[in-house]
CHARMM internal coordinates of N, CA and C (Angstrom, degrees):
IC EDIT
DIST 1 N 1 CA 1.4425
DIST 1 CA 1 C 1.5233
ANGL 1 N 1 CA 1 C 110.02
DIST 1 C 2 N 1.3132
ANGL 1 CA 1 C 2 N 115.89
DIHE 1 N 1 CA 1 C 2 N -43.19
DIST 2 N 2 CA 1.4647
ANGL 1 C 2 N 2 CA 119.87
DIHE 1 CA 1 C 2 N 2 CA -178.57
DIST 2 CA 2 C 1.5198
ANGL 2 N 2 CA 2 C 111.06
DIHE 1 C 2 N 2 CA 2 C -59.11
DIST 2 C 3 N 1.3024
ANGL 2 CA 2 C 3 N 116.46
DIHE 2 N 2 CA 2 C 3 N -44.94
DIST 3 N 3 CA 1.4650
ANGL 2 C 3 N 3 CA 120.04
DIHE 2 CA 2 C 3 N 3 CA -178.43
DIST 3 CA 3 C 1.5287
ANGL 3 N 3 CA 3 C 111.12
DIHE 2 C 3 N 3 CA 3 C -66.09
DIST 3 C 4 N 1.3273
ANGL 3 CA 3 C 4 N 116.60
DIHE 3 N 3 CA 3 C 4 N -42.08
DIST 4 N 4 CA 1.4681
ANGL 3 C 4 N 4 CA 120.57
DIHE 3 CA 3 C 4 N 4 CA -179.52
DIST 4 CA 4 C 1.5166
ANGL 4 N 4 CA 4 C 111.83
DIHE 3 C 4 N 4 CA 4 C -62.45
DIST 4 C 5 N 1.3377
ANGL 4 CA 4 C 5 N 116.87
DIHE 4 N 4 CA 4 C 5 N -33.35
DIST 5 N 5 CA 1.4561
ANGL 4 C 5 N 5 CA 121.37
DIHE 4 CA 4 C 5 N 5 CA -178.67
DIST 5 CA 5 C 1.5253
ANGL 5 N 5 CA 5 C 113.05
DIHE 4 C 5 N 5 CA 5 C -97.13
DIST 5 C 6 N 1.3330
ANGL 5 CA 5 C 6 N 115.78
DIHE 5 N 5 CA 5 C 6 N 2.02
DIST 6 N 6 CA 1.4594
ANGL 5 C 6 N 6 CA 121.84
DIHE 5 CA 5 C 6 N 6 CA -179.31
DIST 6 CA 6 C 1.5280
ANGL 6 N 6 CA 6 C 111.48
DIHE 5 C 6 N 6 CA 6 C 58.41
DIST 6 C 7 N 1.3540
ANGL 6 CA 6 C 7 N 115.47
DIHE 6 N 6 CA 6 C 7 N 45.11
DIST 7 N 7 CA 1.4616
ANGL 6 C 7 N 7 CA 122.65
DIHE 6 CA 6 C 7 N 7 CA 178.52
DIST 7 CA 7 C 1.5216
ANGL 7 N 7 CA 7 C 108.74
DIHE 6 C 7 N 7 CA 7 C -121.62
DIST 7 C 8 N 1.3199
ANGL 7 CA 7 C 8 N 116.23
DIHE 7 N 7 CA 7 C 8 N 160.93
DIST 8 N 8 CA 1.4530
ANGL 7 C 8 N 8 CA 118.97
DIHE 7 CA 7 C 8 N 8 CA 174.79
DIST 8 CA 8 C 1.5208
ANGL 8 N 8 CA 8 C 108.95
DIHE 7 C 8 N 8 CA 8 C -77.71
DIST 8 C 9 N 1.3103
ANGL 8 CA 8 C 9 N 116.59
DIHE 8 N 8 CA 8 C 9 N 157.49
DIST 9 N 9 CA 1.4583
ANGL 8 C 9 N 9 CA 121.84
DIHE 8 CA 8 C 9 N 9 CA 178.69
DIST 9 CA 9 C 1.5228
ANGL 9 N 9 CA 9 C 109.87
DIHE 8 C 9 N 9 CA 9 C -60.91
DIST 9 C 10 N 1.3092
ANGL 9 CA 9 C 10 N 117.44
DIHE 9 N 9 CA 9 C 10 N -38.99
DIST 10 N 10 CA 1.4639
ANGL 9 C 10 N 10 CA 120.64
DIHE 9 CA 9 C 10 N 10 CA 179.75
DIST 10 CA 10 C 1.5298
ANGL 10 N 10 CA 10 C 112.08
DIHE 9 C 10 N 10 CA 10 C -64.07
DIST 10 C 11 N 1.3172
ANGL 10 CA 10 C 11 N 117.53
DIHE 10 N 10 CA 10 C 11 N -35.55
DIST 11 N 11 CA 1.4614
ANGL 10 C 11 N 11 CA 120.49
DIHE 10 CA 10 C 11 N 11 CA 177.08
DIST 11 CA 11 C 1.5229
ANGL 11 N 11 CA 11 C 110.28
DIHE 10 C 11 N 11 CA 11 C -63.88
DIST 11 C 12 N 1.3166
ANGL 11 CA 11 C 12 N 117.03
DIHE 11 N 11 CA 11 C 12 N -43.85
DIST 12 N 12 CA 1.4645
ANGL 11 C 12 N 12 CA 121.10
DIHE 11 CA 11 C 12 N 12 CA 178.10
DIST 12 CA 12 C 1.5238
ANGL 12 N 12 CA 12 C 110.00
DIHE 11 C 12 N 12 CA 12 C -62.88
DIST 12 C 13 N 1.3236
ANGL 12 CA 12 C 13 N 117.50
DIHE 12 N 12 CA 12 C 13 N -44.45
DIST 13 N 13 CA 1.4681
ANGL 12 C 13 N 13 CA 120.88
DIHE 12 CA 12 C 13 N 13 CA 178.53
DIST 13 CA 13 C 1.5192
ANGL 13 N 13 CA 13 C 111.66
DIHE 12 C 13 N 13 CA 13 C -60.03
DIST 13 C 14 N 1.3254
ANGL 13 CA 13 C 14 N 116.57
DIHE 13 N 13 CA 13 C 14 N -40.66
DIST 14 N 14 CA 1.4604
ANGL 13 C 14 N 14 CA 120.91
DIHE 13 CA 13 C 14 N 14 CA 178.77
DIST 14 CA 14 C 1.5191
ANGL 14 N 14 CA 14 C 110.56
DIHE 13 C 14 N 14 CA 14 C -62.11
DIST 14 C 15 N 1.3166
ANGL 14 CA 14 C 15 N 117.23
DIHE 14 N 14 CA 14 C 15 N -44.92
DIST 15 N 15 CA 1.4634
ANGL 14 C 15 N 15 CA 120.70
DIHE 14 CA 14 C 15 N 15 CA 179.71
DIST 15 CA 15 C 1.5243
ANGL 15 N 15 CA 15 C 110.63
DIHE 14 C 15 N 15 CA 15 C -63.72
DIST 15 C 16 N 1.3167
ANGL 15 CA 15 C 16 N 117.24
DIHE 15 N 15 CA 15 C 16 N -41.40
DIST 16 N 16 CA 1.4638
ANGL 15 C 16 N 16 CA 120.84
DIHE 15 CA 15 C 16 N 16 CA 178.52
DIST 16 CA 16 C 1.5241
ANGL 16 N 16 CA 16 C 110.36
DIHE 15 C 16 N 16 CA 16 C -61.94
DIST 16 C 17 N 1.3392
ANGL 16 CA 16 C 17 N 116.90
DIHE 16 N 16 CA 16 C 17 N -45.89
DIST 17 N 17 CA 1.4743
ANGL 16 C 17 N 17 CA 120.12
DIHE 16 CA 16 C 17 N 17 CA 178.11
DIST 17 CA 17 C 1.5228
ANGL 17 N 17 CA 17 C 111.60
DIHE 16 C 17 N 17 CA 17 C -59.07
DIST 17 C 18 N 1.3167
ANGL 17 CA 17 C 18 N 117.50
DIHE 17 N 17 CA 17 C 18 N -40.53
DIST 18 N 18 CA 1.4687
ANGL 17 C 18 N 18 CA 121.05
DIHE 17 CA 17 C 18 N 18 CA -179.33
DIST 18 CA 18 C 1.5252
ANGL 18 N 18 CA 18 C 111.29
DIHE 17 C 18 N 18 CA 18 C -67.57
DIST 18 C 19 N 1.3271
ANGL 18 CA 18 C 19 N 117.53
DIHE 18 N 18 CA 18 C 19 N -39.34
DIST 19 N 19 CA 1.4643
ANGL 18 C 19 N 19 CA 120.87
DIHE 18 CA 18 C 19 N 19 CA 176.76
DIST 19 CA 19 C 1.5246
ANGL 19 N 19 CA 19 C 109.62
DIHE 18 C 19 N 19 CA 19 C -63.90
DIST 19 C 20 N 1.3307
ANGL 19 CA 19 C 20 N 117.11
DIHE 19 N 19 CA 19 C 20 N -46.11
DIST 20 N 20 CA 1.4661
ANGL 19 C 20 N 20 CA 120.70
DIHE 19 CA 19 C 20 N 20 CA 177.93
DIST 20 CA 20 C 1.5294
ANGL 20 N 20 CA 20 C 110.37
DIHE 19 C 20 N 20 CA 20 C -57.85
DIST 20 C 21 N 1.3132
ANGL 20 CA 20 C 21 N 117.31
DIHE 20 N 20 CA 20 C 21 N -43.35
DIST 21 N 21 CA 1.4620
ANGL 20 C 21 N 21 CA 121.24
DIHE 20 CA 20 C 21 N 21 CA -179.64
DIST 21 CA 21 C 1.5293
ANGL 21 N 21 CA 21 C 110.86
DIHE 20 C 21 N 21 CA 21 C -61.24
DIST 21 C 22 N 1.3316
ANGL 21 CA 21 C 22 N 116.70
DIHE 21 N 21 CA 21 C 22 N -45.16
DIST 22 N 22 CA 1.4601
ANGL 21 C 22 N 22 CA 120.57
DIHE 21 CA 21 C 22 N 22 CA -179.76
DIST 22 CA 22 C 1.5247
ANGL 22 N 22 CA 22 C 111.59
DIHE 21 C 22 N 22 CA 22 C -64.43
DIST 22 C 23 N 1.3305
ANGL 22 CA 22 C 23 N 116.91
DIHE 22 N 22 CA 22 C 23 N -31.61
DIST 23 N 23 CA 1.4625
ANGL 22 C 23 N 23 CA 121.14
DIHE 22 CA 22 C 23 N 23 CA 179.24
DIST 23 CA 23 C 1.5238
ANGL 23 N 23 CA 23 C 112.39
DIHE 22 C 23 N 23 CA 23 C -84.89
DIST 23 C 24 N 1.3212
ANGL 23 CA 23 C 24 N 116.88
DIHE 23 N 23 CA 23 C 24 N -10.46
DIST 24 N 24 CA 1.4516
ANGL 23 C 24 N 24 CA 121.13
DIHE 23 CA 23 C 24 N 24 CA -179.94
DIST 24 CA 24 C 1.5217
ANGL 24 N 24 CA 24 C 113.01
DIHE 23 C 24 N 24 CA 24 C 74.72
DIST 24 C 25 N 1.3319
ANGL 24 CA 24 C 25 N 116.42
DIHE 24 N 24 CA 24 C 25 N 32.31
DIST 25 N 25 CA 1.4600
ANGL 24 C 25 N 25 CA 121.60
DIHE 24 CA 24 C 25 N 25 CA 179.55
DIST 25 CA 25 C 1.5213
ANGL 25 N 25 CA 25 C 109.15
DIHE 24 C 25 N 25 CA 25 C -125.03
DIST 25 C 26 N 1.3506
ANGL 25 CA 25 C 26 N 114.87
DIHE 25 N 25 CA 25 C 26 N 170.64
DIST 26 N 26 CA 1.4633
ANGL 25 C 26 N 26 CA 117.27
DIHE 25 CA 25 C 26 N 26 CA -178.56
DIST 26 CA 26 C 1.5179
ANGL 26 N 26 CA 26 C 113.82
DIHE 25 C 26 N 26 CA 26 C -135.69
DIST 26 C 27 N 1.3364
ANGL 26 CA 26 C 27 N 117.35
DIHE 26 N 26 CA 26 C 27 N 6.49
DIST 27 N 27 CA 1.4624
ANGL 26 C 27 N 27 CA 118.16
DIHE 26 CA 26 C 27 N 27 CA -179.89
DIST 27 CA 27 C 1.5227
ANGL 27 N 27 CA 27 C 111.16
DIHE 26 C 27 N 27 CA 27 C -152.75
DIST 27 C 28 N 1.3160
ANGL 27 CA 27 C 28 N 115.08
DIHE 27 N 27 CA 27 C 28 N 163.70
DIST 28 N 28 CA 1.4560
ANGL 27 C 28 N 28 CA 122.03
DIHE 27 CA 27 C 28 N 28 CA 177.24
DIST 28 CA 28 C 1.5304
ANGL 28 N 28 CA 28 C 110.33
DIHE 27 C 28 N 28 CA 28 C -63.93
DIST 28 C 29 N 1.3322
ANGL 28 CA 28 C 29 N 116.30
DIHE 28 N 28 CA 28 C 29 N -35.92
DIST 29 N 29 CA 1.4657
ANGL 28 C 29 N 29 CA 120.32
DIHE 28 CA 28 C 29 N 29 CA 179.20
DIST 29 CA 29 C 1.5223
ANGL 29 N 29 CA 29 C 110.78
DIHE 28 C 29 N 29 CA 29 C -62.54
DIST 29 C 30 N 1.3296
ANGL 29 CA 29 C 30 N 116.44
DIHE 29 N 29 CA 29 C 30 N -41.36
DIST 30 N 30 CA 1.4639
ANGL 29 C 30 N 30 CA 119.98
DIHE 29 CA 29 C 30 N 30 CA 177.75
DIST 30 CA 30 C 1.5284
ANGL 30 N 30 CA 30 C 110.99
DIHE 29 C 30 N 30 CA 30 C -65.17
DIST 30 C 31 N 1.3245
ANGL 30 CA 30 C 31 N 116.99
DIHE 30 N 30 CA 30 C 31 N -36.83
DIST 31 N 31 CA 1.4560
ANGL 30 C 31 N 31 CA 121.14
DIHE 30 CA 30 C 31 N 31 CA 177.74
DIST 31 CA 31 C 1.5228
ANGL 31 N 31 CA 31 C 110.17
DIHE 30 C 31 N 31 CA 31 C -62.59
DIST 31 C 32 N 1.3318
ANGL 31 CA 31 C 32 N 117.02
DIHE 31 N 31 CA 31 C 32 N -47.56
DIST 32 N 32 CA 1.4606
ANGL 31 C 32 N 32 CA 120.52
DIHE 31 CA 31 C 32 N 32 CA -179.77
DIST 32 CA 32 C 1.5203
ANGL 32 N 32 CA 32 C 111.33
DIHE 31 C 32 N 32 CA 32 C -64.26
DIST 32 C 33 N 1.3251
ANGL 32 CA 32 C 33 N 117.34
DIHE 32 N 32 CA 32 C 33 N -37.75
DIST 33 N 33 CA 1.4668
ANGL 32 C 33 N 33 CA 120.66
DIHE 32 CA 32 C 33 N 33 CA 177.44
DIST 33 CA 33 C 1.5253
ANGL 33 N 33 CA 33 C 110.05
DIHE 32 C 33 N 33 CA 33 C -64.43
DIST 33 C 34 N 1.3261
ANGL 33 CA 33 C 34 N 116.29
DIHE 33 N 33 CA 33 C 34 N -38.13
DIST 34 N 34 CA 1.4535
ANGL 33 C 34 N 34 CA 120.89
DIHE 33 CA 33 C 34 N 34 CA -179.08
DIST 34 CA 34 C 1.5254
ANGL 34 N 34 CA 34 C 111.51
DIHE 33 C 34 N 34 CA 34 C -66.09
DIST 34 C 35 N 1.3256
ANGL 34 CA 34 C 35 N 116.99
DIHE 34 N 34 CA 34 C 35 N -41.51
DIST 35 N 35 CA 1.4610
ANGL 34 C 35 N 35 CA 119.42
DIHE 34 CA 34 C 35 N 35 CA -175.83
DIST 35 CA 35 C 1.5263
ANGL 35 N 35 CA 35 C 113.10
DIHE 34 C 35 N 35 CA 35 C -88.57
DIST 35 C 36 N 1.3306
ANGL 35 CA 35 C 36 N 117.35
DIHE 35 N 35 CA 35 C 36 N -8.51
DIST 36 N 36 CA 1.4751
ANGL 35 C 36 N 36 CA 120.62
DIHE 35 CA 35 C 36 N 36 CA -178.62
DIST 36 CA 36 C 1.5251
ANGL 36 N 36 CA 36 C 111.86
DIHE 35 C 36 N 36 CA 36 C -59.56
DIST 36 C 37 N 1.3046
ANGL 36 CA 36 C 37 N 117.46
DIHE 36 N 36 CA 36 C 37 N -34.92
DIST 37 N 37 CA 1.4585
ANGL 36 C 37 N 37 CA 119.94
DIHE 36 CA 36 C 37 N 37 CA -178.64
DIST 37 CA 37 C 1.5347
ANGL 37 N 37 CA 37 C 112.76
DIHE 36 C 37 N 37 CA 37 C -69.25
DIST 37 C 38 N 1.3130
ANGL 37 CA 37 C 38 N 117.41
DIHE 37 N 37 CA 37 C 38 N -14.52
DIST 38 N 38 CA 1.4666
ANGL 37 C 38 N 38 CA 121.58
DIHE 37 CA 37 C 38 N 38 CA 179.75
DIST 38 CA 38 C 1.5220
ANGL 38 N 38 CA 38 C 113.10
DIHE 37 C 38 N 38 CA 38 C -94.28
DIST 38 C 39 N 1.3395
ANGL 38 CA 38 C 39 N 116.81
DIHE 38 N 38 CA 38 C 39 N -5.00
DIST 39 N 39 CA 1.4678
ANGL 38 C 39 N 39 CA 120.17
DIHE 38 CA 38 C 39 N 39 CA -178.91
DIST 39 CA 39 C 1.5261
ANGL 39 N 39 CA 39 C 110.19
DIHE 38 C 39 N 39 CA 39 C -69.42
DIST 39 C 40 N 1.2891
ANGL 39 CA 39 C 40 N 115.09
DIHE 39 N 39 CA 39 C 40 N 143.17
DIST 40 N 40 CA 1.4652
ANGL 39 C 40 N 40 CA 121.46
DIHE 39 CA 39 C 40 N 40 CA 177.33
DIST 40 CA 40 C 1.5287
ANGL 40 N 40 CA 40 C 107.19
DIHE 39 C 40 N 40 CA 40 C -108.07
DIST 40 C 41 N 1.2923
ANGL 40 CA 40 C 41 N 116.03
DIHE 40 N 40 CA 40 C 41 N 130.09
DIST 41 N 41 CA 1.4643
ANGL 40 C 41 N 41 CA 117.73
DIHE 40 CA 40 C 41 N 41 CA 175.75
DIST 41 CA 41 C 1.4136
ANGL 41 N 41 CA 41 C 112.66
DIHE 40 C 41 N 41 CA 41 C 129.65
END
COOR INIT
IC SEED 1 N 1 CA 1 C
IC BUILD
């Protein structure tokens, strides 16, 4: 993702941490659990 957007890896990590903070989660697993209820199918 960083390369595609011409950003450093640390910049991407910072953005991910900020999104997690705003969502009140701390891991990718929690993110997937949160969005699982919105899946169709």
